[in-house]
FIPAZA-569844 format. One record per residue: x, y, z of N, C-alpha, C in turn; residue in three letters. Coordinates in Angstrom, 3 decimals, decimal comma, always signed. Layout:
# residues N
X/Y/Z/X/Y/Z/X/Y/Z/ala
...
//
This chain:
# residues 82
+5,430/-17,607/-16,207/+5,026/-16,599/-15,231/+4,338/-15,433/-15,745/unk
+3,122/-15,108/-15,293/+2,337/-14,071/-15,714/+2,823/-12,564/-15,163/unk
+2,503/-11,689/-15,850/+2,946/-10,322/-15,403/+1,965/-9,746/-14,280/unk
+2,657/-9,150/-13,216/+1,897/-8,671/-12,113/+1,199/-7,378/-12,518/unk
-0,146/-7,418/-12,368/-0,942/-6,143/-12,482/-1,555/-5,874/-11,210/unk
-1,434/-4,584/-10,844/-1,995/-4,117/-9,553/-2,471/-2,666/-9,850/unk
-3,644/-2,231/-9,455/-4,088/-0,867/-9,851/-4,863/-0,442/-8,652/unk
-4,552/+0,905/-8,230/-5,280/+1,367/-6,877/-5,574/+2,786/-7,380/unk
-6,806/+3,200/-7,396/-7,093/+4,619/-7,847/-8,420/+5,052/-7,200/unk
-8,453/+6,307/-7,007/-9,687/+7,038/-6,598/-10,701/+7,366/-7,692/unk
-11,827/+7,327/-7,442/-12,999/+7,847/-8,413/-13,777/+8,823/-7,488/unk
-14,363/+9,894/-8,092/-15,343/+10,745/-7,476/-16,736/+10,268/-8,373/unk
-17,642/+9,850/-7,280/-19,042/+9,454/-7,919/-20,025/+10,470/-7,545/unk
-20,685/+10,868/-8,393/-21,916/+11,809/-8,252/-21,360/+13,149/-7,803/unk
-20,061/+13,398/-7,941/-19,479/+14,692/-7,596/-19,240/+14,828/-6,253/unk
-19,511/+13,836/-5,366/-19,424/+14,007/-3,912/-18,773/+12,928/-3,081/unk
-18,904/+11,646/-3,649/-18,483/+10,568/-2,955/-17,090/+10,103/-3,578/unk
-16,201/+9,718/-2,728/-14,925/+9,224/-3,112/-15,040/+7,566/-3,062/unk
-14,600/+6,854/-4,080/-14,579/+5,436/-4,058/-13,014/+5,088/-4,498/unk
-12,470/+4,199/-3,682/-11,141/+3,806/-4,001/-11,199/+2,280/-4,536/unk
-10,748/+2,132/-5,873/-10,766/+0,826/-6,385/-9,442/+0,066/-6,316/unk
-9,411/-1,054/-5,831/-8,317/-1,902/-5,904/-8,602/-2,976/-6,793/unk
-7,790/-3,171/-7,944/-7,871/-4,340/-8,881/-6,570/-4,804/-9,333/unk
-6,532/-6,077/-9,645/-5,435/-6,717/-9,996/-5,693/-8,085/-10,441/unk
-4,672/-8,617/-11,062/-4,626/-10,047/-11,338/-4,294/-10,979/-10,101/unk
-4,447/-12,142/-10,063/-4,084/-13,070/-9,120/-2,752/-12,621/-8,422/unk
-1,746/-12,576/-9,263/-0,296/-12,283/-8,689/-0,183/-10,846/-8,099/unk
-0,801/-9,943/-8,642/-0,828/-8,623/-8,235/-1,540/-8,533/-6,777/unk
-2,694/-9,202/-6,557/-3,475/-9,232/-5,438/-2,522/-9,884/-4,369/unk
-1,841/-10,990/-4,705/-1,010/-11,689/-3,691/+0,041/-10,902/-3,226/unk
+0,750/-10,003/-4,258/+1,738/-9,131/-3,705/+1,103/-8,137/-2,757/unk
+0,110/-7,548/-3,044/-0,576/-6,302/-2,200/-0,765/-7,062/-0,853/unk
-1,364/-8,261/-0,789/-1,580/-8,897/+0,468/-0,450/-9,160/+1,287/unk
+0,771/-9,601/+0,669/+2,015/-9,790/+1,322/+2,507/-8,381/+1,906/unk
+2,518/-7,379/+1,140/+3,044/-5,970/+1,470/+2,262/-5,742/+2,780/unk
+0,850/-5,763/+2,789/+0,070/-5,476/+3,951/+0,466/-6,253/+5,135/unk
+0,507/-7,712/+4,871/+1,020/-8,596/+5,954/+2,414/-8,198/+6,484/unk
+3,266/-7,756/+5,661/+4,646/-7,425/+6,077/+4,535/-6,233/+7,002/unk
+3,788/-5,229/+6,548/+3,591/-3,933/+7,338/+2,923/-4,280/+8,763/unk
+1,981/-5,149/+8,650/+1,215/-5,576/+9,966/+2,212/-6,200/+10,943/unk
+3,026/-7,038/+10,397/+3,861/-7,973/+11,232/+5,137/-7,371/+11,582/unk
+5,498/-6,166/+11,020/+6,886/-5,719/+11,420/+7,052/-5,237/+12,774/unk
+8,134/-5,558/+13,289/+8,544/-5,218/+14,712/+9,194/-3,874/+14,679/unk
+8,414/-2,903/+15,036/+8,718/-1,374/+14,918/+9,859/-1,271/+15,957/unk
+10,031/-2,100/+17,040/+10,924/-1,793/+18,208/+12,268/-2,147/+17,680/unk
+12,427/-2,934/+16,302/+13,743/-3,419/+16,038/+14,256/-2,585/+14,716/unk
+13,550/-1,468/+14,557/+13,928/-0,712/+13,384/+14,699/+0,485/+13,904/unk
+16,014/+0,470/+13,884/+16,942/+1,526/+14,315/+16,811/+2,883/+13,677/unk
+16,347/+2,777/+12,418/+16,193/+4,115/+11,547/+14,925/+4,855/+11,920/unk
+14,033/+4,275/+12,725/+12,867/+4,898/+13,117/+12,897/+5,420/+14,515/unk
+12,396/+6,556/+14,656/+12,282/+7,384/+15,946/+11,145/+7,022/+16,866/unk
+11,089/+7,095/+17,972/+9,975/+6,742/+18,805/+8,812/+7,849/+18,343/unk
+7,637/+7,289/+18,153/+6,462/+7,945/+17,745/+6,381/+7,897/+16,174/unk
+7,206/+7,333/+15,443/+7,224/+7,188/+14,088/+6,088/+6,182/+13,728/unk
+5,565/+6,086/+12,599/+4,742/+5,017/+12,339/+5,363/+4,072/+10,891/unk
+5,564/+2,929/+11,033/+6,227/+2,121/+9,930/+5,086/+2,351/+8,670/unk
+5,794/+2,529/+7,575/+4,894/+2,684/+6,267/+5,747/+2,267/+5,014/unk
+5,010/+1,949/+4,082/+5,596/+1,628/+2,729/+4,731/+2,413/+1,700/unk
+5,570/+3,049/+0,800/+4,877/+3,754/-0,291/+4,952/+2,712/-1,596/unk
+3,699/+2,814/-2,236/+3,576/+2,092/-3,574/+3,429/+3,234/-4,655/unk
+4,263/+2,955/-5,613/+4,310/+4,178/-6,767/+3,815/+3,578/-8,088/unk
+3,091/+4,636/-8,770/+2,704/+4,042/-10,147/+3,967/+3,915/-10,984/unk
+3,900/+2,925/-11,922/+4,989/+2,530/-12,830/+6,072/+1,906/-12,131/unk
+5,923/+1,606/-10,747/+6,828/+0,768/-10,070/+6,099/-0,473/-9,463/unk
+5,439/-0,321/-8,364/+4,775/-1,591/-7,846/+3,316/-1,493/-8,335/unk
+2,874/-0,337/-8,919/+1,389/-0,211/-9,362/+1,496/+0,069/-10,836/unk
+0,377/-0,017/-11,451/+0,188/+0,223/-13,025/+0,418/+1,736/-12,910/unk
+0,600/+2,188/-14,309/+0,617/+3,671/-14,467/-0,734/+4,504/-14,327/unk
-1,714/+3,776/-14,429/-2,920/+4,523/-14,019/-3,389/+4,737/-12,617/unk
-2,457/+4,091/-11,752/-2,725/+4,167/-10,220/-2,221/+5,512/-9,746/unk
-2,626/+5,682/-8,360/-2,152/+6,923/-7,816/-1,110/+6,402/-6,723/unk
-0,308/+7,251/-6,256/+0,521/+7,002/-5,083/-0,266/+6,419/-3,821/unk
+0,233/+5,416/-3,320/-0,407/+4,786/-2,135/+0,490/+4,626/-0,963/unk
+0,104/+4,959/+0,196/+0,947/+4,695/+1,327/+0,257/+3,666/+2,315/unk
+0,868/+2,662/+2,747/+0,352/+1,746/+3,685/+1,031/+1,943/+5,053/unk
+0,194/+2,310/+5,937/+0,841/+2,865/+7,270/+0,254/+2,046/+8,482/unk
+1,206/+1,794/+9,460/+0,713/+1,128/+10,763/+0,093/+2,394/+11,505/unk
-1,081/+2,083/+12,182/-1,725/+3,143/+12,965/-1,098/+3,204/+14,244/unk
-0,322/+2,235/+14,798/+0,351/+2,330/+16,001/+1,740/+2,809/+15,898/unk
+2,254/+3,692/+16,605/+3,532/+4,315/+16,443/+4,694/+3,389/+17,187/unk
+5,822/+3,625/+17,017/+6,931/+3,020/+17,492/+7,025/+3,609/+19,044/unk
+7,105/+2,551/+19,992/+7,220/+3,213/+21,372/+8,464/+3,952/+21,539/unk
//
């Protein structure tokens, strides 16, 4: 089994444009796709720790889920818990 590699980091181009780069090996990109899918499919109404109006989200941390050259990433549902 190969090591999971996943990098997400911003770059400033021409001193004014921000580009976010997402790169990874096959396994890392599959893990990211699953995380995004899990957030999208989560039933916020069945989450007792969430208050009404809260948005379900997951944090990805450098040196944890992401490589050490990555920045902190938050994946958030746009719709709030009713």
